[in-house]
N, C-alpha and C positions, 0 to 999 in steps of 0.2 A: 423265304428269301426276298429280298427287294428285287424288283423288275430291273433295277440298273445299278451300278456301283453306289456306295454310300461312303460318306466320310463323316468322321465325328471330330469334334475339337477336343483337345486335350482337357481333361478335367481341371477345374479352375481351383487351384490351392492344395488338392491333395489326389493321389491316384488311386486307382480301384484297390480296396483291400479285401481278400477273400477270407471270410471267417468262417471257421468250421461250424458254427451253429446257424449260418446262414450267410449269403453274400451281401456284403455291405458296399454299395457303390458310392462313388465320390461327390461330394458337396463341400464347398468352403468351411473352413474352421468358423464357428459362430459366436458372437460375442454377446448377443442379447437382443431383444426386441426393439423396435423404434421407440424414441423417447416420446413422452408426453401422452395426452389422450386418455381414454378409458382404460379400465383395468379388467374388464369383464372376462370371463373364461368359463368355458363348459367342459363337460366330461369328467370321467374319473382320472385322477393324475396320482401316480405312486411317488411318495416323497423319497428323498434319498435315504439310503440305509448305511451310514458310514460310522457307527459307534461314536457319535459326536461326543467330545470331551472338551472341557476348557483348557486353554493352554497351561494353566497352573497344575494340571493333571497329567501332563505329557513330559516324558524323560528328556532331558537336554542332551540325548546322545542316541547313538544307534544307526544301523544300516537297514533300510528297508529294501527288500528285492521283490521287484514288479514285474510280471511277466508281459512281454510283447511278442506279437507274431513274428516280427523280424526287426532286426537293428535298422535305424533310418537309414535309407539310400542317400538322403541329403537332409541338412539341418536348415535348408531354406524352404519355408512352408509355402512360398510362391512358385515353386517348381512343379512340373507335372508329376514327378516321381516322389513327392512328398506324401508321407502316410501318417496313420495314426501316432506311430512312435515319433515322427518329425514334430506333431503338434503337441506330443506330451512334453517333450524337451523344451519347445519354445514356451509353453505354459510355465515352466519352472525357472526359465533363465532370462527371459525377454520381457519387454514391456508390453501388458495387455491394458489398454486403456479402458475398457469396459469387460466386465465378467457378467456371468449369468447367475442368477438365484434359482431356487427349486422349480419355478415356474417359467424358466426362460426369460425373465425381465432384466432388462440391463441394469447393471450397477456400476457407476463410476468408481475406478479403483483410486482411491484417494493417495495411495503410495505413488502414483504417477500424474494424477490430474487433481488441481485445486477446483476445476469447473470446466464445463464443456457445454456450449449451448449454441443454438442458432440466434444470432444477434440481429440478423437482417433477411428479410424474404424477398423483397422487391427493392430495385429491378432485379437484383440477383442475390441468391442465397449466399450467405457468409456465415461460417462456423468459427468461434473463437474458443481456442483451447488454451487453458491456463495451467501450466506445467507446476509440479510440485519442484519448489526451488531446491529440495534436498535431491531429487532424482538425477542420478549420475551413472555413466558407463563405468565399468569395471576399471578402467584407467584413471578415474576421476574426472574426466570432462562431463560437462553438463548436456542433459538432452536438450536439444534446441530446434529451432526451425529448420535448420540446415539439415537434420536428419528427416525430417517431414518432407521437405524439398527433394531430397534425394529419392526417397521412397516413391513419391509421385511421379518423377521423371522416369524411373525405372518401370513403374507399373502401368503407365497412362497409354501404353500401346503404340507411341510414335517411333519408337527405335527399336527395329527388329534384332538388334545385336543383344538385347536382352532376352534371354530365353524364358519368358514369363508364362504362366499357365493362365493368368487371369488379368483384366484390367477394369472389370465392372466397377463403377463409382469413380475410380481414378480417372477414367477417361472423360468424366464431366467436370472435372475441376479446371479452372481458368488459370489460377495461379495459388502459389502457396508463399506466405512471407512473414516476417516477424511482426508482432503487434507492437504495443505500446513499449514493451521492454523485452528482455532476453527470455522471460518466461511466458510470452504469450506467443501464440502461432495462429495466424489468420488464414483461414482457407476459403477462397472465394470460388464459386462455382458457376461454370457457363451454362449449366443446365441443372435445374433443381435435382436433388438427390435425397429421397426419403429416408434411405437406410444409411446415413452418413455415419452412424455409430459403428458401422462394420469397418470402416476405413483405419489404417494405421494401427491394426492390431493382427498379429504381434509387429511392434516396431523394430525396425533393425537399424544399426548405426550407419552413418554415411559411408563408412570404410566398406560396407557390403554393398550398399545400394547406389554408391557414388559412380561406379564403372560397370560395364558389362562383364569385365573379367571378375570383379569382385563378386557381382550377383550370379555369374554363372558358375564359378568354382569356388570364390573365397569362402562361402559358408556350406559347401557340401560335407566335409568331414569335420570341421571344427568352427568354434565361434570364438575368435580371439577377444571380442568384447561382448560383455553380457550386462544385464541390469535387472537382476531378479535374486531371489532367496538363495539360489543355486547357480553354479556355473558349470560348464561342461569340463568333466575330467577325462580320465582315460578310457579308451576303447579298445576292447580285446576282441577282435573278429573270432579268434580261436575259440575262445570261452562263450562267446556270444553275449557279451555284456558291454553297455555303455554306463559309466559312473558319472553321476552328477554330484557335485561336492558343494557342501554350505559356503556361501560367498561371505567373507568377513566384512566386505565393504558394502554389504547391502544395508540401506539405510531405514528399511521397515523392520517390523517384528521379526527378531533373529529365527532362522530355521530351525525347528527341533532336532531334525536328523543331522547326523554327520555327512551321511551320504544316501543318496537315492539310486540304486542300481537298477537299471532296465536290463531284462534278462530274455534273450530270444528262446522261447521255449514252444514247441508245437502243441497244439491244443491236445493232441492225443497223448502227449507225454506230461501234462501238467498235474495230473493226479499223482503219479511217481515223484515228480518233482516237489510237490507240496509235502507229501508223505516223507520224503528223504530230507526234509528241512532246507531244500536249496531255494525255495520261494516263500515270501510272506503275503503276496497278494496276485490273484490271477482270475481272469474271466474263465469260468468253466461250462460245460455243457449241463443239461438237467440231469443226466446219468451220474455225473461226477458229483453234483451237488446233492443228489440223493444218497450217495455213498457216503459223503460227509456228515450229512444230517444223521444217517443211521448209526455212523460210528460215535457220535457224541450224545447219542440218547442216554439218559440215566438209567441205570440198572436198578430195577425195583426189587427189593426183598419180597420173598413170597414163602408161604407156608409149604410143607412137603405134600400135603394133599393138592393144594393149587399147582405145585409143579408138576405132579404126576398127571394132573389133568391137562395142563397145558401140554405136557410131553405127548399125550395121547392126541391132542388136537394137532401138533406139529407133525406127527406121524402120519395123520390123515390128509394134512394139506401139503401142497407143493412146497419144498424145502425153498428157504429164502436164502441169499447169500450170507455168511456171518459178516457181522461188522468188522472193518479193517482198523485194528487198534492204532496203526500208523497214521490214520487220518484225524485221530483225537487231538484236541486243541486247537482244531481250525472251526470256522464258523462260516455260514453262508449269508452273505447279504443280498437282498433283493429288491429291485426296483424295475422301472420300464426305462429302457434306452431312449435317448432322443433320436429314434430311427423306427422306421416301419417297414413290415414286409407287405409286399403288394403282388398281386397277380398281373403280369404284363402280358399284352395282347398286341402282337406285332400286326399293325393295320397296313403294312406297305402293299401287300399282295396276297393272293389265295382268299380263301373264305372270310378271313378276318379283315379283309379290305372293306367288307359289307359291315356299316355300322349296325344293322340289324342283328347280324351274326354275333358281333361283339356284345351288344345289349343282351342278347339270348344267353351268352355265356355268364354275364353278370348276373342275371335274374335266375340262372340254374343253380349258382353255388350259395350256400348258407354261411355269410361271415359270421354270425352269431355263434354257429356250431364250431367253426375253426378257431375263433378267438378262444372259446371256452375250452376246446381240446388242448391248446397250446398254454393258456395262461392260468386257467383254474387249478390245475394240479400243483402249480407253483405258488399258489396262494397270492397271486396278483390279479388285480381287476381285469375281470374277464369280459371286456366290452370291445367289439369291432372298433376300428378308428374311422371316424366319419369325415376326415379332411385329408387332402394330399398336402397340405401346406402348413398346417399347425398340428402341434401335439395336444392330446387332452390336458387340459389345465393351463395352456398358453394362453394369454390374451389374443383374442381374435378367433379362438376355436369354436367352430360351429359344425355340426353334422349336416353335411350337404348331400349325404348318400340318397336322399328322396329325389333327387334329380334323375336318378336312375331306377329306383325302386327296389325294394326288398326281394327276398327269395320267392319265386313264383314259377313253378314248372310249367303250368298251363301258360302264363304269358311267355315263356322261354320258347315253348313248342309253337306259339303262334307267330312269334318273331321269325322263327326259322322258316315255318312254311311261308310267310310273306315273302322271305328272301328266296324262294324257290327250292329249299330243301325239303323234299317229300319223304315222309316216313315209310319205310319198308320193312320187312322182316317180321318177327314173332310179336311185336307190339309190346305196349307198356305193361308192367304189372306181372309178368310171367316170372315167379320166382321159385327157386328150390333150395333146399338145404344141402350144404356141402357137396355141391356138385362135382363131378370130375372136370378138369380143365378140358375145354372143348369149345368150339364154334357152331353155332347153329343158325343156318339161314344167313350166314355173314355177321352175326351178332356176337359180341364178346360177353364173356361171364365174368363178372367182378363182384366180389363180396361189397356189400353195403357195410355202414358202419354198425349193425346190428349182428354182423356175422353170417348174413344170408348172401346170396348171390342172385343177380337179376339178369335174365336174358335182355341185354340191352337192344332197344331199337335201332335200326338202321336208317340213315337218311341219305338220299341220293339226289343228285342234280347233273344232269347232261352226262350220265352214265357213270358218274363218280362219287364215292362214298364220302361224307363228310367225315374227315380225319385231320386231327391237328397235333403237330409234333409238340410235345411239352418237355422242356429241357431243364433238368434238375442237377445239381452238383453231387458228385458221388463221394465225397470226402466222408471219413470216418465220424466227423462230428456233425455231419448235415443230416442225420437221420430224422431230427425232429422236422426239418424242412420237407423231406422226403415224404414223411407220413402226411403232412399237410397236402402235398401234391396228389398223393394216392386217394385221400378223401375228396379233393376237388374232382379228380378223373372219375370216380364213382358217382358223383353227383351228375356230371355231365353225360354220363353214359345213359342215365334215366330219361335224358330228353333226346337222344340220339346223336350226341356230339362224341364221336370215338376219339380217343386220345392214344397216341403212341409215346409213352414215357422214354426219353432218353437221358440216361446218367452219364455225365461227362466229367473228365477230370477237373478239379478245382482250378487249376493252373491255367486252363484255358476257357474256362466258363465264361468269363466277362469278354475277353479279346475275340476268341474264336466264335462265339455264340451270340452273346448279348449285343456287343458293339457292332459285331458284323451282320445282325439281323437274321442269323441262322437259327430261327425259332418261330413257333407260332405261339405258344404260352411258355411262360417262365416264371419262376418265383425268385426274386431277389430284394434287397433292402435299400431304401434310401435313407441318408442320415436327414433329421429334421434340420430345417432352416429357420433361424430367428429373423432372418431378413429375406422372406419369400418374394418380395416384389422384385428384387434384383437377382438373388441367388438362385431361386427356383425356376426363373423364367427359361433358362437353356434346357431344362428337363422336360418342359411342356411346350416349348417353342415350336411352331409349325414348320416342319422341314422344308428348305428352299433349294432348288436347283442351282449348282454352282456353274461356273463358266465352262469347266472340262466335262459337263454332262453328268457329273455324280450328284449325289444328294446330299446335302449338307444337313445333318440331323443334330448338330451339337451334342447334347446330352439326352435327347429325346429318343430313346432306343425302341420305344413302341412305335415311332414314325406316325403318330396320330397327333394332329393339332389343327387349329383354326385361326383364322385372321382375328375373330373376336377375342379368343384367349390372349393372343399377343397384345392386342389393343388394350385390354384390361390390366395385364402386367405393366406395360409402358405407362398408362395413367397411374397406377398405384405406385410406380418407382419415383414418379416427379411429385407426388402429392405429400406436402410437408404437414398436413393435419393427420396425425397418426390414426384417428377413429377413421376418418375418410379412407385413407390408404388401405387399412385393413378391410374395410367393406368392400373395396375394389378387388382385394385379394381375395375375399370370400366369394365374390361374383365370378371371378376366374375359375375357383374351385368348382363350384356348380357345374360349369361347363366342361371343366375337365371330367368330371364324373359323367355327365351327359355323353361326351365323346366315347366314353368306354374304352380307352385305350390302357387305362391303369386303374386297378380295383385295389384299394387299399383294404389290408385284411386286419392286421393288429398291430399294436406297438410292440416292438421287440422285447422279450425278457431280458433283463440284466441280472446275471447270477455271478457274484464274485465271491470266491474262496479267500477268507482272511485268516491270519494267524489271530487267535483270540485276543492276543495282547495289543493288536494294532488299533489305534483309534483315529478319526477323522479321515478314514479312507475305506473304500468299499465300493458300493453301487451308488454312484453319483446321481443318476438319474439326469435330469436337464441341468444340474447345477454344475459350476466350475469348481475343480478342487482348488483348495487354498493350500498350496504346497508348503507354506512355511508352518502350518499346523499339523501336517501328517507326522506320526510318530508311534511310539510305543507308550502304554500306560506304564505310570511309575510304580 
C-alpha cells in the first residue's frame, strides 16, 4: 500500500473494462500513428484474420449478432464510464477522421476528409481539415467548423460543467474557425501537438457538444444525430441488446448488413450462446477456441484395422472430451490484440520501493518462456513484447528491454543482496519429486514448470522475510492469466522472493486493488496507443503530491516514475517531425524499462469465434473495422 492516500484521475475516454481473459485497463480510443516520417517497424506482427472478402461477394442483407461484455453505459466516448461497447457504437455511427491499418498506421477516411495536413509550423502550428462536401449528419445538415468548435470547447478543460474524461490535445488549441469555405476547418494551436490526428475522433454534432447538458446527458442513451453507415436503433435492456440499423442517408458505400446487434453475453456463457445460434461473433477464451476447433476437424475415413488399432490407443490414453456437434459451423479467427499484458510492480512502499528489488524481479522472470507458454499453443507469434509504447509491427517499435537485461538468476540474487536482503534457509537447488505440501525452514515448496518442486530459499532483512502480495483476478475466464502468475511466482521463489497470491473478484480488481495501490505485484493489460507521446504519458507520469496531501498518480498505478521520463514525453508531444517524436518516445521507453515498475510480457492473443458464413469480421488485430463491409457470404 502507498504510505499516504492516493488519487487517480478518471481514465481518459474509456473506463476500466474487466475482461475474463485478462484485465484490460483504459486508454483512449486510438485512430492511428502520427502522420509523416519514416515507416520502419520491427518485431513480429500478427495480421488481421477476418475472412476478407470483396464487397461483391457479400450479401446485401442480414443481421450480425456481436457479443459485448455489457451494453454501453454511455454513448459519449469522452465520458469516464465509456467502455469498449461505446467505442464500437461510435465506430459504426459517427465520423472517424482517421482509421488504422493492420500496422496501426493512420489512414485518412475519405468519407469524411478530402484532406488534412499541417499547413503551418511557425510561429504556431496550424492544421487545415478539408471536409468531404457530401458528409452530412442524419438530419441532412452538413458537418461544419461549428461541430469542431463545439467539441473543442467541451473538451479543452476550461469549463468544469462538462463532465469530461480527457482534454489532452484539446487544451493546446488556441482557436477553431472556418477556413476559406464551408468545407474547411482551420485549427490553430497555442502549443504544438504532435498527435493532432487523434483529435476530433469520433466527432459529435454541435447538439451534443454545444452545452453541458447535451454533453453530460444528451448522448448517454441515444444519439439523435449520427453520420455513419449505421444509426442507433432500439435498446432492450431486458434482452441485453442494442441494435444498430443501416442508415439510408449514409453517403458512402452502403452497409451490407440490415442490422448489427450488440448483445451482452458474459464470457463464460458465450460457448453456449454460439452453439445455440444466438451469436455470430464473439471474443472467446483459449479453452472455448479449442472446443470449436475440435468440433470442426474433418472426420477421416479409416480401415477396420486402423480403427481397431486407434481404439486400443484411445483405451490406453486419457480420454479426450468428445467434439461438440453444436459448435460445428463456427471458425476461430486469431491475431494479436492491440494490447499487452504486463507485470506491474508497486513502487510506492515496501520492498519494491527499492529499484534494486524491482530490477531483481525483472531479472528473475523469463519473458520468453511466458510468451511461448501463452501464444505458441495458439499458433501466434510467441515473442515477448519489447516496448511499453508500441506494438510489434507498429512504426516506431523497438525492443528496449536490454535497458534492464534478460533473465539472469545470478544477477537477480546479486541485486537482492545489494539491497540488504540476505539469503537464509535451505539454499538454492534443493529439489524433490512430488513433495508433500509443507514448509521447511520457512521456505515454500512450489512446483517448477517441469513438474518438480524446489525448496525455495528465504531472504531476510531487519528480521522480516521478503514477501510480496501478488494480486490476480479470480474470474472463470482468467485461468490463462493465473497460470502466468503461477509461473512467475515459481521463478521468483528460486531467487528467494516469496509471493502470496491473492485471487480477488473481477468486479473489484481494478478499483479496490490496482487503482487503490493494494498490491505489490499484479498482472493486467494496457491497450496499445497509436499516439503514445500524449496518450501514454499519464500511465508512466511521475506521481505528484496534491495540495490535500494525497498522491496524484493519474493512471500510473505502479507509482514508479522519473522527471526524465516526463520530460521526454513532453518533448515528444510537441515535436512535429514524426521520426524525431518517435525517437523521443523510444528513449522514454528505455527509461521506463530501467525504472522497472512495469515489465511487458506479451501482446494479448485475440481469439474470436465467428460463424463460418461471416466475412470481413473476426480478429481485427490493430486494424479498424470497416463496418459497411461486415456481413455474410453470398
